[in-house]
N, C-alpha and C positions, 0 to 999 in steps of 0.2 A: 783503406783497401789492403794494405800490407798486413795489418792485424787480422783481418778476415781470412786472408790466405793462410795465415799461421794458425788459424783456429781460435783466435782470441777475439773477444768482444770489444769494440772501440767505445770510447766515452761518448755519450749523447750530447754533452754540452757543446754549443756552438754549431751543431749540425742543423740543416734545414728541417722543417716540420716533416716533410715526406721521408727523410732519412731516419728521423727519430721514430716515426711510425713503423718503418720497415724493421728497425732494430728491435722494437717492442714485439713485433710479430715473430721475429726470429727467436726471441727469448721464449715466447709461448710455444712455438713449434719445437724448439729444442727440448723444452720440458716434456712435451708430448712424445717426442722421439725417444727420450729416455724411458718413458713409461712403456712405449711400444716395444723397445728393445728388451726390457725386463720381461714383458709378456711373452715375447718370442723365445727368450732364453728358457723360461719355465716350460713353454709348450715343447720346445725342442728337447729339453731334458726328459720330459715325460715320454715323448715319442721314442727317444733313444732307449729309455728303460723298457718300454713296451717291446721295442725291437729286440733287445737283449733277451727278454723273456721268451719271445717267439723263437729266436735262434736256439736258445737252450732247449726249448720244447722239441724243436726239430732234431737236435743232437741226441735227445733222450730216446728217440725212435730207433730201435735196433735195426730196422730195415734200412734207414738212412745211413747208419754207421756201416752196415754191411756193404751197401752200394759204394760208398767212398773207399772202403778198404779194398774192394775188388779193383777199383780204378786207380787209386793213388794212396797207397798205405802210408807213404812218407808224409803226404799232406795231412792225413788224419793224425799222425803222431806229433808232427811239428806244429800244426796249426790249430787243430780242433780239440785234441785231448786236453789241453790246458783249460779250455772253456768248461769241459765236463768236470774237471777237478775243482774249479773255482767259478761256479755259475754266477755268483753275485759280486765279482771283483770290480774294481774301478775300471772305467772305460778309457784305458790308456790307448796310445797309438797302436801298440801291438795287438791289444784286444780288439780294437776296431778292425784291424786287418784280418784277424782270425774270424770275426763275425762276418765280414764281407766274403771271406772264402766259403763259409757255410752257405751264405745266401746265394753265391754264384752256382754252387753245386745244386742247391734246391731248385733254383730257377731252371737250370739245365734239365733236371729230371722232370719238371712240370711242363716245360714248354717245348724242348727240342725233341724231334721225332727220331730218337736214336734206336737202332736195333742193337742193344748192347746189354748183356747180362740179364739178371732176373727182373731188373727194372725197365727193360726194353725188350721183351720177348718178341720173337717173330710170330706173326699170325698169318694164316692163309685163308683165303675165301674162294668159294666155288661159284662160277658164273652158271646160273641155271636157266634153262630154256622155258621153264614153267614154274608156277608156284607163287608164293608171296613176294612182294617187292624186296623185303629184307628179312632174313631169318637168322637168328643168333641163338645158339645153345651153348651155355657155359658149363664147364666141368665142375668138379668138386673144389678146385683150387685155382690159383692164378696160372700155374704152369703145368703143362703136360709132360715136359721133359727138360732137364738141365744137364749139360755136359761141359766138362772142363778140357780145354785143348792147350797145347804148347804153342806159343808164337814160334814161327819158323826160325827167327834169329837166335832163340834160346838153344835149340838143338844144333844150329850151325856153330854156335860158340863151343859146345861140347865136342862136336865133330872136328873143328879146327884144333882144339886143344889136344885131342887124341892124335891127330895127324901130325902135330908139331913134334911128337916124340920120334927120334930117328929110327927106333926099332919098329915103329908102327907104319912108317911111310911106305915101305915096300908093298903094303896091302891096299894103299889108296890108289885110285885111278886118276892119273894126270890127264888134263884136257887142255887143248889149245884154246887161246883166247879167240873170240869170234871175228876179230877184225884183221887177222893175218891170213895170208894165202901162201901155200907151199906148192911150187911146181918143180918137181925134181929136187935139186939142191938149192933152188932159188927161192928166197924168202921175200915175199911182197908185204910191205907195211904201208899204212896210209901216209901220203905226203913224203914218201921216201923212194929212193932208187932201189931196185932189187938187190938183195944181199946174198952172195953165194956162201952157203954153209959147207963146212967139211962133211963128207958123206956120212960119217958116224952121227954127227949132230942132226943132219937132215933126217936120217932114219929114225932116230929117237923122237924127234918132233913129229914126224909123220905118224908114229904109232900112238901119239897122245890124243886119242879120240874119246876119252872118258868112259871107255868100256873095259879095257884091260888094266889090271893093276900094274904098278911099277915092276913088281916081281915077274909078272907074266910077260911084260914088254922086254925085260932084260933076258929072260929065258929064250924068247923068240929071236932076239938079235944075236944071241950067242950061237944060234943055229945057222947064222949066215956068215960063213968064213970070210967072205970078201970084206966085211966090215972090221974085222980084227977085234971084236969085243971078246975079251977073255974072262971078265969077272962082272958079276952083277953090280959091284961097288962102282965100277966105271960108268955104268948107265945111271946110277943114282947121282953120281957127281955131275953128269951132264944135265940131268933133270933139275938139280939144285941150281945150276947156272941158268937154265931156261926160266925158272921161277924168278930168279934175281933180275932177269932182263924183262920181266913182265910178259913173257910169251906163252906161259902155261899157268894153269891153276893145278895145284897138287894137294888135294885134301879129300876127305870123305864128303863129297858134294851131295846135298839133299835138295830135291826139287821143292817148289812152293806147293804145299798140299796140306789138307786138314790134319793128318797124323804123321808128321815128319819123323817121329821117333821110330816108327815101324821100318821106314827105309833105312835109317841109320843102323838099326839092329840087323837088318839083312846084310848091310855092308860089312858090319863087324863079324858076322857069322862066317864070312869068307876068309878071315884071318887064319892062316894055317897053324901058326904057333899057338898051342893050346893055352899056355900061361898068359900070353898077351891077349888072346881072345876072351878068356874068362875075366881078366881084369877090366877090360874095356866094357864088356857086357854088364859087369857088376856096377860100374859107374852109371851106365845108362839106366839100369834097373833101380838104382838108388834115387835118381832124379824122377823116374816114373812113379815110384812109391810116394815121393813127396808130393807129386801132383795129385795122386789118388787121395792122399790125406786131405788136401785142399778141397777136393770134390766132396769128400765125406763131411767136411765142416760147413758146407754150404747151408745157409739158413740160420746160422748162429754166428753173430758178429764177433764174439769173443774167441770162439774156437777157430773161426776163419782167420782172424788176425794172427793167432799163434801158428796156424798151419802155413800161411803164406810166409811168415817169418822163417820157419824151418826150411821151406822151399828155397827162399832167397839165400839162406846160409849154406844150404847144400850146393846150390848153383855156383856161388862164389868160391866155395872150397874146391869144387871140381874143375872150374874153368879159370879161376883168378880174374873174372870179369865182373863189371858192375851189373846190378840186377835190373837197371832201367836204362833206356837210351832215348835220345832226341827229346830231352826235357823242354817243355814249352811248345812243342809242335802240336798241331791240332788234330793230326790224324791218329788212327789207332796203331797198336803194335808197340807201345812203349814199354810194357811190362812183360814178364816171363810167360804168363798164361792169360787166357780169357775164357769167359763162360758164355756159352751159347744156349739160349733157352727158347722153348716153343710155348706159345700161349695155349691154355687149355680152353679152347672154344672152337665151335664149328659155325662157320658163317656161309650163308648162301645169298647171293645177290640175284634177284629175280629179273624177268624181262622188262618190267615196268621201269626200274631204275636204269637198266642197261640202255633202254631206248631213250630215256631222258638225258643220259650222259652222251649219247651219240653225237648230237650237234656240237656241244662244247669240245668234245674230244677230237672231232674232225678238224676243228680250227686249230687246236693245240698241236695235233700231229702234222697237219699241213704246214704250220709255222715251223715246227721242228725239222721237217724235211727241207724247207727252204733254207733254214739256218745252216744245217749240216752241208747242204749242197754248196752254199756260198762260201763256207769255211774251206771246203775241199777245193773249190775253184781258186780261192786266194792262195792256198798252200801250193797248188799245182803251178800257178804262175810263178811263185817264188822259187820252187824247185827247178823249173825250167830256166829261170834266170841264173841260178847257181850253176846248172849244167853248162849253159852257154859261156859263162864266165870262166869256168874251169877248162872247157874245151879250147878257148882262146889262149889261156895261160899255158896249156900243155901242147898246143898245136896239133891236137888229135881229137876226133869225135869219140874215141874210146876212153871212158873215164872209169877208174877203179872205184868199185861200189863203196868200199870202206872209206876211201878218201872223200867221196861225195857225201857220205853220211856224216862224217866228222864235221864237215862244213855246214851241213843243213841242220844238224841236231840242235845247236844253240838257238837257231831261229824258231824252230818248232816247239821246243820245250823250255823256253825261257820263262821265268816266273811271271813276267809281265809280257805275255805274247801279243805283239801288236797286230798280228794277222787275225787272231780271234777277237781282239778289241774292235777291229775294223768291221768284222762280220756282225758283231753284236750291235755296233752303232747303226749299221745299215738295216739290221733287223728291227731296231727300235724306230727308225725313220719310216719303215714300211707300215708298221702298226700305227704310228702316229698319223700317217696319211689315211689309213683305213678308218680309224676311230674319229678323226677330224674333231678333236676336242678343242674348245676355245682356250687360248693361253691362260694359264693360272686356274683352270677349272678343277674343282675337286673330283676325285675319283667317284664314279657312280656305277651301279650295275647296268650292263648293256645286254640286251637280248641277242641271242645268236642269230635270230631271224633278221635283225637289223644290220 
């Protein structure tokens, strides 16, 4: 037995007949296993070679290369380009990794319903009250329109870099953070006792509404003799202290919008110093021209690669920031730009299909209504519990909204939200009761009428 456990064959002499027969059978099966292992190795090798051929064929498609360059230029250069340079190389561990990278992108483009770039254009359909069940008219190409936009964080980075220059800060509009409250000279912060500010500090903080530039705030305070503000530099010093304490934001703030560069340009055009204004606008114009060059290169993988490279170089030079963020995250917005495209097709859904969809959609929408109501009910119960707890702690029914929100936020927006998990579980239980499927039964179509 010890020899068998060590993978060695024991001697048959002296063993019972049944044991000798078992050993003989083991020898035969071992020989057969070796043959099967060889067959498997040859089959696996052929399959691996065929896979490599298909992977290389995919990479040779310029549309695939363009799609990857739009999404992850670094992955293209570090993982895929080596396969193009050496299509018949040995299947090392690194090569297998690179082939798997190509396969994962191909799978995504074929299976995932993404509205992203030219490989996932947005399409619109019209619901018609008369006519054919479904009518589709395609245009001359895949796309009717393609446009390149900056991600908001890209323009934010340039705005912050410009605002970090002391000579530019007077033209940026400071803004109070949303969780503080100022009543006279009393500063109210979450989970803290009111703090009495010196009148000069309170006046500066009160003026930080995000509308007036620091220069305008300073000019206004200088016109109030009781505050004793004699120079703009005094106000800028107070603003710098307020930034350091986390009470204000002092930069060229840009809202979340499709064209943030337009808002930044309007902010910079308000800079009174002609030299500073021209220099800042020139930097923005350089970044915009780099984006336009990317748009002109769309449809050509090689030119696109070069144009995106120049955009990244320009961005890094102007902002001293990395050209990507949140590596590994699954949501969009990791790169400097994105392309938004519209499908060249006109689709009409007629009354016959609309009527056929009515029953299933009514169930779907009723279920969605129940789920959202239950989630809201559970959240409301939790929020009431937080309020009651804080009221007991503070000995008052009046609770500061910011303090309340600070305590509630982790429960509502935790990555693993137990409230939503509970609602989801209850939702599944309701449907399980309605469908009444036997335990272990395979999924099967069910009529809405049932």
